[in-house]
PyMOL Python script that loads the backbone (N, CA, C, O; Angstrom):
from pymol import cmd

cmd.read_pdbstr("""\
ATOM      1  N   MET A   1      -3.672-156.969 -48.853  1.00  0.00           N
ATOM      2  CA  MET A   1      -3.813-155.559 -48.649  1.00  0.00           C
ATOM      3  C   MET A   1      -3.265-155.205 -47.281  1.00  0.00           C
ATOM      4  O   MET A   1      -3.402-155.973 -46.329  1.00  0.00           O
ATOM      5  N   LEU A   2      -2.640-154.034 -47.185  1.00  0.00           N
ATOM      6  CA  LEU A   2      -2.037-153.626 -45.931  1.00  0.00           C
ATOM      7  C   LEU A   2      -3.093-153.219 -44.920  1.00  0.00           C
ATOM      8  O   LEU A   2      -4.115-152.623 -45.262  1.00  0.00           O
ATOM      9  N   ASP A   3      -2.823-153.552 -43.674  1.00  0.00           N
ATOM     10  CA  ASP A   3      -3.721-153.150 -42.597  1.00  0.00           C
ATOM     11  C   ASP A   3      -3.250-151.793 -42.074  1.00  0.00           C
ATOM     12  O   ASP A   3      -2.190-151.701 -41.456  1.00  0.00           O
ATOM     13  N   THR A   4      -4.025-150.751 -42.317  1.00  0.00           N
ATOM     14  CA  THR A   4      -3.626-149.404 -41.915  1.00  0.00           C
ATOM     15  C   THR A   4      -4.345-148.935 -40.659  1.00  0.00           C
ATOM     16  O   THR A   4      -4.211-147.775 -40.267  1.00  0.00           O
ATOM     17  N   SER A   5      -5.096-149.808 -40.031  1.00  0.00           N
ATOM     18  CA  SER A   5      -5.815-149.391 -38.823  1.00  0.00           C
ATOM     19  C   SER A   5      -4.841-149.332 -37.651  1.00  0.00           C
ATOM     20  O   SER A   5      -3.863-150.078 -37.602  1.00  0.00           O
ATOM     21  N   GLN A   6      -5.121-148.444 -36.719  1.00  0.00           N
ATOM     22  CA  GLN A   6      -4.296-148.317 -35.520  1.00  0.00           C
ATOM     23  C   GLN A   6      -4.977-149.080 -34.391  1.00  0.00           C
ATOM     24  O   GLN A   6      -6.145-149.455 -34.491  1.00  0.00           O
ATOM     25  N   ASP A   7      -4.215-149.305 -33.303  1.00  0.00           N
ATOM     26  CA  ASP A   7      -4.775-150.062 -32.189  1.00  0.00           C
ATOM     27  C   ASP A   7      -5.983-149.350 -31.593  1.00  0.00           C
ATOM     28  O   ASP A   7      -7.083-149.901 -31.574  1.00  0.00           O
ATOM     29  N   GLU A   8      -5.786-148.144 -31.112  1.00  0.00           N
ATOM     30  CA  GLU A   8      -6.885-147.384 -30.533  1.00  0.00           C
ATOM     31  C   GLU A   8      -6.837-145.969 -31.096  1.00  0.00           C
ATOM     32  O   GLU A   8      -5.771-145.352 -31.113  1.00  0.00           O
ATOM     33  N   PRO A   9      -7.949-145.452 -31.547  1.00  0.00           N
ATOM     34  CA  PRO A   9      -7.925-144.067 -32.031  1.00  0.00           C
ATOM     35  C   PRO A   9      -7.701-143.114 -30.864  1.00  0.00           C
ATOM     36  O   PRO A   9      -8.299-143.264 -29.798  1.00  0.00           O
ATOM     37  N   GLN A  10      -6.826-142.128 -31.083  1.00  0.00           N
ATOM     38  CA  GLN A  10      -6.520-141.146 -30.054  1.00  0.00           C
ATOM     39  C   GLN A  10      -7.532-140.019 -30.127  1.00  0.00           C
ATOM     40  O   GLN A  10      -7.729-139.422 -31.185  1.00  0.00           O
ATOM     41  N   ALA A  11      -8.167-139.731 -29.016  1.00  0.00           N
ATOM     42  CA  ALA A  11      -9.123-138.633 -28.959  1.00  0.00           C
ATOM     43  C   ALA A  11      -8.365-137.347 -28.636  1.00  0.00           C
ATOM     44  O   ALA A  11      -7.439-137.347 -27.824  1.00  0.00           O
ATOM     45  N   LEU A  12      -8.763-136.270 -29.270  1.00  0.00           N
ATOM     46  CA  LEU A  12      -8.157-134.984 -28.969  1.00  0.00           C
ATOM     47  C   LEU A  12      -8.636-134.493 -27.618  1.00  0.00           C
ATOM     48  O   LEU A  12      -9.801-134.684 -27.270  1.00  0.00           O
ATOM     49  N   PRO A  13      -7.759-133.863 -26.849  1.00  0.00           N
ATOM     50  CA  PRO A  13      -8.200-133.360 -25.548  1.00  0.00           C
ATOM     51  C   PRO A  13      -9.176-132.200 -25.731  1.00  0.00           C
ATOM     52  O   PRO A  13      -9.083-131.435 -26.691  1.00  0.00           O
ATOM     53  N   SER A  14     -10.089-132.090 -24.811  1.00  0.00           N
ATOM     54  CA  SER A  14     -11.047-131.001 -24.895  1.00  0.00           C
ATOM     55  C   SER A  14     -10.355-129.692 -24.544  1.00  0.00           C
ATOM     56  O   SER A  14      -9.247-129.693 -24.008  1.00  0.00           O
ATOM     57  N   VAL A  15     -10.997-128.597 -24.841  1.00  0.00           N
ATOM     58  CA  VAL A  15     -10.426-127.282 -24.602  1.00  0.00           C
ATOM     59  C   VAL A  15     -10.194-127.061 -23.114  1.00  0.00           C
ATOM     60  O   VAL A  15      -9.224-126.406 -22.732  1.00  0.00           O
ATOM     61  N   ALA A  16     -11.059-127.591 -22.279  1.00  0.00           N
ATOM     62  CA  ALA A  16     -10.932-127.399 -20.833  1.00  0.00           C
ATOM     63  C   ALA A  16      -9.733-128.147 -20.262  1.00  0.00           C
ATOM     64  O   ALA A  16      -9.190-127.741 -19.234  1.00  0.00           O
ATOM     65  N   GLU A  17      -9.304-129.244 -20.917  1.00  0.00           N
ATOM     66  CA  GLU A  17      -8.192-130.041 -20.396  1.00  0.00           C
ATOM     67  C   GLU A  17      -6.828-129.460 -20.747  1.00  0.00           C
ATOM     68  O   GLU A  17      -5.852-129.766 -20.061  1.00  0.00           O
ATOM     69  N   VAL A  18      -6.723-128.648 -21.768  1.00  0.00           N
ATOM     70  CA  VAL A  18      -5.439-128.117 -22.203  1.00  0.00           C
ATOM     71  C   VAL A  18      -5.155-126.820 -21.449  1.00  0.00           C
ATOM     72  O   VAL A  18      -5.963-125.892 -21.499  1.00  0.00           O
ATOM     73  N   PRO A  19      -4.019-126.742 -20.752  1.00  0.00           N
ATOM     74  CA  PRO A  19      -3.691-125.495 -20.043  1.00  0.00           C
ATOM     75  C   PRO A  19      -3.472-124.356 -21.031  1.00  0.00           C
ATOM     76  O   PRO A  19      -3.042-124.569 -22.165  1.00  0.00           O
ATOM     77  N   LEU A  20      -3.775-123.150 -20.581  1.00  0.00           N
ATOM     78  CA  LEU A  20      -3.665-121.970 -21.432  1.00  0.00           C
ATOM     79  C   LEU A  20      -2.224-121.716 -21.859  1.00  0.00           C
ATOM     80  O   LEU A  20      -1.989-121.238 -22.969  1.00  0.00           O
ATOM     81  N   ALA A  21      -1.260-122.026 -21.006  1.00  0.00           N
ATOM     82  CA  ALA A  21       0.153-121.803 -21.337  1.00  0.00           C
ATOM     83  C   ALA A  21       0.572-122.667 -22.518  1.00  0.00           C
ATOM     84  O   ALA A  21       1.327-122.213 -23.379  1.00  0.00           O
ATOM     85  N   GLU A  22       0.093-123.906 -22.569  1.00  0.00           N
ATOM     86  CA  GLU A  22       0.448-124.783 -23.685  1.00  0.00           C
ATOM     87  C   GLU A  22      -0.150-124.280 -24.994  1.00  0.00           C
ATOM     88  O   GLU A  22       0.484-124.380 -26.044  1.00  0.00           O
ATOM     89  N   VAL A  23      -1.348-123.748 -24.941  1.00  0.00           N
ATOM     90  CA  VAL A  23      -1.996-123.239 -26.146  1.00  0.00           C
ATOM     91  C   VAL A  23      -1.228-122.036 -26.681  1.00  0.00           C
ATOM     92  O   VAL A  23      -0.977-121.943 -27.883  1.00  0.00           O
ATOM     93  N   SER A  24      -0.852-121.109 -25.791  1.00  0.00           N
ATOM     94  CA  SER A  24      -0.129-119.920 -26.251  1.00  0.00           C
ATOM     95  C   SER A  24       1.254-120.284 -26.760  1.00  0.00           C
ATOM     96  O   SER A  24       1.733-119.675 -27.716  1.00  0.00           O
ATOM     97  N   LEU A  25       1.916-121.275 -26.139  1.00  0.00           N
ATOM     98  CA  LEU A  25       3.231-121.706 -26.631  1.00  0.00           C
ATOM     99  C   LEU A  25       3.101-122.402 -27.975  1.00  0.00           C
ATOM    100  O   LEU A  25       3.954-122.238 -28.847  1.00  0.00           O
ATOM    101  N   ALA A  26       2.040-123.176 -28.146  1.00  0.00           N
ATOM    102  CA  ALA A  26       1.843-123.864 -29.420  1.00  0.00           C
ATOM    103  C   ALA A  26       1.596-122.859 -30.530  1.00  0.00           C
ATOM    104  O   ALA A  26       2.068-123.046 -31.651  1.00  0.00           O
ATOM    105  N   ARG A  27       0.861-121.796 -30.233  1.00  0.00           N
ATOM    106  CA  ARG A  27       0.609-120.773 -31.248  1.00  0.00           C
ATOM    107  C   ARG A  27       1.874-119.984 -31.558  1.00  0.00           C
ATOM    108  O   ARG A  27       2.105-119.601 -32.705  1.00  0.00           O
ATOM    109  N   ALA A  28       2.695-119.741 -30.536  1.00  0.00           N
ATOM    110  CA  ALA A  28       3.926-118.977 -30.746  1.00  0.00           C
ATOM    111  C   ALA A  28       4.946-119.775 -31.549  1.00  0.00           C
ATOM    112  O   ALA A  28       5.763-119.189 -32.260  1.00  0.00           O
ATOM    113  N   ALA A  29       4.912-121.108 -31.446  1.00  0.00           N
ATOM    114  CA  ALA A  29       5.884-121.933 -32.145  1.00  0.00           C
ATOM    115  C   ALA A  29       5.600-122.042 -33.628  1.00  0.00           C
ATOM    116  O   ALA A  29       6.504-122.348 -34.406  1.00  0.00           O
ATOM    117  N   VAL A  30       4.362-121.797 -34.038  1.00  0.00           N
ATOM    118  CA  VAL A  30       4.004-121.906 -35.446  1.00  0.00           C
ATOM    119  C   VAL A  30       4.288-120.579 -36.139  1.00  0.00           C
ATOM    120  O   VAL A  30       3.690-119.564 -35.784  1.00  0.00           O
ATOM    121  N   PRO A  31       5.190-120.565 -37.121  1.00  0.00           N
ATOM    122  CA  PRO A  31       5.482-119.298 -37.810  1.00  0.00           C
ATOM    123  C   PRO A  31       4.300-118.890 -38.696  1.00  0.00           C
ATOM    124  O   PRO A  31       3.577-119.751 -39.196  1.00  0.00           O
ATOM    125  N   PRO A  32       4.105-117.607 -38.887  1.00  0.00           N
ATOM    126  CA  PRO A  32       3.008-117.170 -39.757  1.00  0.00           C
ATOM    127  C   PRO A  32       3.265-117.584 -41.202  1.00  0.00           C
ATOM    128  O   PRO A  32       4.408-117.684 -41.647  1.00  0.00           O
ATOM    129  N   ALA A  33       2.205-117.813 -41.897  1.00  0.00           N
ATOM    130  CA  ALA A  33       2.323-118.212 -43.304  1.00  0.00           C
ATOM    131  C   ALA A  33       2.904-117.058 -44.106  1.00  0.00           C
ATOM    132  O   ALA A  33       2.525-115.908 -43.888  1.00  0.00           O
ATOM    133  N   PRO A  34       3.822-117.342 -45.037  1.00  0.00           N
ATOM    134  CA  PRO A  34       4.391-116.258 -45.841  1.00  0.00           C
ATOM    135  C   PRO A  34       3.333-115.644 -46.753  1.00  0.00           C
ATOM    136  O   PRO A  34       2.467-116.339 -47.285  1.00  0.00           O
ATOM    137  N   LEU A  35       3.422-114.357 -46.916  1.00  0.00           N
ATOM    138  CA  LEU A  35       2.482-113.667 -47.792  1.00  0.00           C
ATOM    139  C   LEU A  35       2.791-113.983 -49.245  1.00  0.00           C
ATOM    140  O   LEU A  35       3.949-114.163 -49.624  1.00  0.00           O
ATOM    141  N   ALA A  36       1.764-114.047 -50.033  1.00  0.00           N
ATOM    142  CA  ALA A  36       1.955-114.299 -51.459  1.00  0.00           C
ATOM    143  C   ALA A  36       2.607-113.072 -52.083  1.00  0.00           C
ATOM    144  O   ALA A  36       2.209-111.944 -51.793  1.00  0.00           O
ATOM    145  N   PRO A  37       3.600-113.280 -52.933  1.00  0.00           N
ATOM    146  CA  PRO A  37       4.241-112.117 -53.558  1.00  0.00           C
ATOM    147  C   PRO A  37       3.261-111.387 -54.467  1.00  0.00           C
ATOM    148  O   PRO A  37       2.536-112.002 -55.249  1.00  0.00           O
ATOM    149  N   GLU A  38       3.255-110.088 -54.348  1.00  0.00           N
ATOM    150  CA  GLU A  38       2.354-109.305 -55.186  1.00  0.00           C
ATOM    151  C   GLU A  38       2.928-109.209 -56.586  1.00  0.00           C
ATOM    152  O   GLU A  38       4.131-109.021 -56.773  1.00  0.00           O
ATOM    153  N   GLY A  39       2.068-109.339 -57.544  1.00  0.00           N
ATOM    154  CA  GLY A  39       2.510-109.208 -58.915  1.00  0.00           C
ATOM    155  C   GLY A  39       2.859-107.765 -59.223  1.00  0.00           C
ATOM    156  O   GLY A  39       2.127-106.847 -58.855  1.00  0.00           O
ATOM    157  N   ARG A  40       3.966-107.572 -59.890  1.00  0.00           N
ATOM    158  CA  ARG A  40       4.353-106.222 -60.272  1.00  0.00           C
ATOM    159  C   ARG A  40       3.850-105.994 -61.679  1.00  0.00           C
ATOM    160  O   ARG A  40       4.078-106.810 -62.571  1.00  0.00           O
ATOM    161  N   GLY A  41       3.178-104.904 -61.872  1.00  0.00           N
ATOM    162  CA  GLY A  41       2.502-104.667 -63.125  1.00  0.00           C
ATOM    163  C   GLY A  41       3.381-104.041 -64.187  1.00  0.00           C
ATOM    164  O   GLY A  41       4.606-103.990 -64.072  1.00  0.00           O
ATOM    165  N   CYS A  42       2.718-103.572 -65.217  1.00  0.00           N
ATOM    166  CA  CYS A  42       3.387-103.006 -66.376  1.00  0.00           C
ATOM    167  C   CYS A  42       4.121-101.718 -66.022  1.00  0.00           C
ATOM    168  O   CYS A  42       5.188-101.450 -66.574  1.00  0.00           O
ATOM    169  N   LEU A  43       3.576-100.921 -65.119  1.00  0.00           N
ATOM    170  CA  LEU A  43       4.244 -99.671 -64.764  1.00  0.00           C
ATOM    171  C   LEU A  43       5.571 -99.921 -64.068  1.00  0.00           C
ATOM    172  O   LEU A  43       6.513 -99.147 -64.239  1.00  0.00           O
ATOM    173  N   TYR A  44       5.661-101.000 -63.280  1.00  0.00           N
ATOM    174  CA  TYR A  44       6.943-101.337 -62.657  1.00  0.00           C
ATOM    175  C   TYR A  44       7.959-101.739 -63.730  1.00  0.00           C
ATOM    176  O   TYR A  44       9.124-101.345 -63.665  1.00  0.00           O
ATOM    177  N   ALA A  45       7.521-102.512 -64.701  1.00  0.00           N
ATOM    178  CA  ALA A  45       8.436-102.950 -65.760  1.00  0.00           C
ATOM    179  C   ALA A  45       8.917-101.761 -66.589  1.00  0.00           C
ATOM    180  O   ALA A  45      10.080-101.714 -66.990  1.00  0.00           O
ATOM    181  N   LEU A  46       8.036-100.812 -66.844  1.00  0.00           N
ATOM    182  CA  LEU A  46       8.427 -99.659 -67.651  1.00  0.00           C
ATOM    183  C   LEU A  46       9.304 -98.677 -66.881  1.00  0.00           C
ATOM    184  O   LEU A  46       9.907 -97.787 -67.480  1.00  0.00           O
ATOM    185  N   SER A  47       9.380 -98.829 -65.563  1.00  0.00           N
ATOM    186  CA  SER A  47      10.222 -97.928 -64.788  1.00  0.00           C
ATOM    187  C   SER A  47      11.670 -98.399 -64.734  1.00  0.00           C
ATOM    188  O   SER A  47      12.503 -97.725 -64.129  1.00  0.00           O
ATOM    189  N   GLN A  48      11.992 -99.517 -65.340  1.00  0.00           N
ATOM    190  CA  GLN A  48      13.353-100.027 -65.313  1.00  0.00           C
ATOM    191  C   GLN A  48      14.177 -99.376 -66.426  1.00  0.00           C
ATOM    192  O   GLN A  48      13.783 -99.435 -67.591  1.00  0.00           O
ATOM    193  N   PRO A  49      15.308 -98.760 -66.091  1.00  0.00           N
ATOM    194  CA  PRO A  49      16.107 -98.036 -67.098  1.00  0.00           C
ATOM    195  C   PRO A  49      16.550 -98.877 -68.300  1.00  0.00           C
ATOM    196  O   PRO A  49      16.449 -98.386 -69.424  1.00  0.00           O
ATOM    197  N   PRO A  50      17.037-100.124 -68.130  1.00  0.00           N
ATOM    198  CA  PRO A  50      17.445-100.872 -69.330  1.00  0.00           C
ATOM    199  C   PRO A  50      16.301-101.105 -70.316  1.00  0.00           C
ATOM    200  O   PRO A  50      16.496-101.052 -71.530  1.00  0.00           O
ATOM    201  N   LEU A  51      15.125-101.359 -69.789  1.00  0.00           N
ATOM    202  CA  LEU A  51      13.986-101.570 -70.674  1.00  0.00           C
ATOM    203  C   LEU A  51      13.640-100.283 -71.409  1.00  0.00           C
ATOM    204  O   LEU A  51      13.345-100.311 -72.604  1.00  0.00           O
ATOM    205  N   MET A  52      13.673 -99.160 -70.708  1.00  0.00           N
ATOM    206  CA  MET A  52      13.341 -97.883 -71.349  1.00  0.00           C
ATOM    207  C   MET A  52      14.384 -97.509 -72.400  1.00  0.00           C
ATOM    208  O   MET A  52      14.034 -96.953 -73.441  1.00  0.00           O
ATOM    209  N   ILE A  53      15.646 -97.802 -72.147  1.00  0.00           N
ATOM    210  CA  ILE A  53      16.686 -97.535 -73.153  1.00  0.00           C
ATOM    211  C   ILE A  53      16.444 -98.395 -74.389  1.00  0.00           C
ATOM    212  O   ILE A  53      16.516 -97.908 -75.517  1.00  0.00           O
ATOM    213  N   PHE A  54      16.157 -99.676 -74.168  1.00  0.00           N
ATOM    214  CA  PHE A  54      15.882-100.574 -75.285  1.00  0.00           C
ATOM    215  C   PHE A  54      14.678-100.088 -76.090  1.00  0.00           C
ATOM    216  O   PHE A  54      14.738-100.025 -77.318  1.00  0.00           O
ATOM    217  N   LEU A  55      13.595 -99.748 -75.409  1.00  0.00           N
ATOM    218  CA  LEU A  55      12.401 -99.282 -76.116  1.00  0.00           C
ATOM    219  C   LEU A  55      12.657 -97.957 -76.826  1.00  0.00           C
ATOM    220  O   LEU A  55      12.112 -97.714 -77.902  1.00  0.00           O
ATOM    221  N   GLY A  56      13.477 -97.107 -76.235  1.00  0.00           N
ATOM    222  CA  GLY A  56      13.830 -95.845 -76.892  1.00  0.00           C
ATOM    223  C   GLY A  56      14.611 -96.069 -78.170  1.00  0.00           C
ATOM    224  O   GLY A  56      14.361 -95.406 -79.177  1.00  0.00           O
ATOM    225  N   VAL A  57      15.556 -96.998 -78.139  1.00  0.00           N
ATOM    226  CA  VAL A  57      16.348 -97.310 -79.342  1.00  0.00           C
ATOM    227  C   VAL A  57      15.451 -97.893 -80.431  1.00  0.00           C
ATOM    228  O   VAL A  57      15.555 -97.506 -81.595  1.00  0.00           O
ATOM    229  N   ILE A  58      14.575 -98.818 -80.057  1.00  0.00           N
ATOM    230  CA  ILE A  58      13.662 -99.405 -81.041  1.00  0.00           C
ATOM    231  C   ILE A  58      12.740 -98.328 -81.612  1.00  0.00           C
ATOM    232  O   ILE A  58      12.497 -98.301 -82.818  1.00  0.00           O
ATOM    233  N   GLY A  59      12.224 -97.442 -80.758  1.00  0.00           N
ATOM    234  CA  GLY A  59      11.365 -96.352 -81.228  1.00  0.00           C
ATOM    235  C   GLY A  59      12.098 -95.411 -82.168  1.00  0.00           C
ATOM    236  O   GLY A  59      11.542 -94.967 -83.172  1.00  0.00           O
ATOM    237  N   ALA A  60      13.366 -95.104 -81.836  1.00  0.00           N
ATOM    238  CA  ALA A  60      14.154 -94.228 -82.702  1.00  0.00           C
ATOM    239  C   ALA A  60      14.394 -94.880 -84.067  1.00  0.00           C
ATOM    240  O   ALA A  60      14.310 -94.209 -85.096  1.00  0.00           O
ATOM    241  N   LEU A  61      14.691 -96.177 -84.080  1.00  0.00           N
ATOM    242  CA  LEU A  61      14.880 -96.875 -85.353  1.00  0.00           C
ATOM    243  C   LEU A  61      13.611 -96.854 -86.195  1.00  0.00           C
ATOM    244  O   LEU A  61      13.670 -96.653 -87.408  1.00  0.00           O
ATOM    245  N   LEU A  62      12.457 -97.063 -85.550  1.00  0.00           N
ATOM    246  CA  LEU A  62      11.192 -96.996 -86.291  1.00  0.00           C
ATOM    247  C   LEU A  62      10.933 -95.581 -86.807  1.00  0.00           C
ATOM    248  O   LEU A  62      10.445 -95.410 -87.924  1.00  0.00           O
ATOM    249  N   LEU A  63      11.254 -94.571 -86.003  1.00  0.00           N
ATOM    250  CA  LEU A  63      11.070 -93.189 -86.429  1.00  0.00           C
ATOM    251  C   LEU A  63      11.976 -92.862 -87.619  1.00  0.00           C
ATOM    252  O   LEU A  63      11.528 -92.256 -88.592  1.00  0.00           O
ATOM    253  N   PHE A  64      13.237 -93.258 -87.543  1.00  0.00           N
ATOM    254  CA  PHE A  64      14.162 -92.997 -88.656  1.00  0.00           C
ATOM    255  C   PHE A  64      13.726 -93.724 -89.916  1.00  0.00           C
ATOM    256  O   PHE A  64      13.845 -93.180 -91.014  1.00  0.00           O
ATOM    257  N   ALA A  65      13.220 -94.950 -89.776  1.00  0.00           N
ATOM    258  CA  ALA A  65      12.748 -95.693 -90.943  1.00  0.00           C
ATOM    259  C   ALA A  65      11.523 -95.011 -91.551  1.00  0.00           C
ATOM    260  O   ALA A  65      11.390 -94.942 -92.773  1.00  0.00           O
ATOM    261  N   ALA A  66      10.630 -94.507 -90.697  1.00  0.00           N
ATOM    262  CA  ALA A  66       9.435 -93.832 -91.214  1.00  0.00           C
ATOM    263  C   ALA A  66       9.804 -92.533 -91.910  1.00  0.00           C
ATOM    264  O   ALA A  66       9.261 -92.226 -92.971  1.00  0.00           O
ATOM    265  N   VAL A  67      10.723 -91.762 -91.328  1.00  0.00           N
ATOM    266  CA  VAL A  67      11.152 -90.501 -91.949  1.00  0.00           C
ATOM    267  C   VAL A  67      11.863 -90.787 -93.264  1.00  0.00           C
ATOM    268  O   VAL A  67      11.659 -90.072 -94.245  1.00  0.00           O
ATOM    269  N   HIS A  68      12.682 -91.805 -93.295  1.00  0.00           N
ATOM    270  CA  HIS A  68      13.386 -92.176 -94.520  1.00  0.00           C
ATOM    271  C   HIS A  68      12.382 -92.542 -95.615  1.00  0.00           C
ATOM    272  O   HIS A  68      12.509 -92.103 -96.758  1.00  0.00           O
ATOM    273  N   ASP A  69      11.384 -93.354 -95.251  1.00  0.00           N
ATOM    274  CA  ASP A  69      10.383 -93.761 -96.254  1.00  0.00           C
ATOM    275  C   ASP A  69       9.557 -92.573 -96.763  1.00  0.00           C
ATOM    276  O   ASP A  69       9.239 -92.489 -97.950  1.00  0.00           O
ATOM    277  N   LEU A  70       9.220 -91.669 -95.861  1.00  0.00           N
ATOM    278  CA  LEU A  70       8.366 -90.546 -96.268  1.00  0.00           C
ATOM    279  C   LEU A  70       9.091 -89.499 -97.110  1.00  0.00           C
ATOM    280  O   LEU A  70       8.532 -88.983 -98.078  1.00  0.00           O
ATOM    281  N   TYR A  71      10.312 -89.191 -96.749  1.00  0.00           N
ATOM    282  CA  TYR A  71      10.982 -88.064 -97.379  1.00  0.00           C
ATOM    283  C   TYR A  71      12.058 -88.428 -98.393  1.00  0.00           C
ATOM    284  O   TYR A  71      12.349 -87.631 -99.285  1.00  0.00           O
ATOM    285  N   LEU A  72      12.652 -89.601 -98.281  1.00  0.00           N
ATOM    286  CA  LEU A  72      13.740 -89.920 -99.177  1.00  0.00           C
ATOM    287  C   LEU A  72      13.389 -90.941-100.237  1.00  0.00           C
ATOM    288  O   LEU A  72      14.157 -91.119-101.182  1.00  0.00           O
ATOM    289  N   LEU A  73      12.288 -91.602-100.122  1.00  0.00           N
ATOM    290  CA  LEU A  73      11.903 -92.567-101.170  1.00  0.00           C
ATOM    291  C   LEU A  73      10.831 -92.041-102.052  1.00  0.00           C
ATOM    292  O   LEU A  73      10.400 -92.729-102.977  1.00  0.00           O
TER     293      LEU A  73
END
""", "prot")
cmd.dss("prot")
cmd.show_as("cartoon", "prot")
cmd.util.cbc("prot")
cmd.orient("prot")
């Protein structure tokens, strides 16, 4: 089995030992976490022109089929 132990464990420096300039530089160097993308709902999808054209054509075909069945058959 592999020996994964280190020679001496490194202790973290206490807050009093770390200069304030190093802390502020360390915080500035870390980029903020990216925001999670918000889900776009059904209203966003229905606002897209190609989708509305497609749904309009399908609706018109259903309407014509219903009118044909009711009045011509």
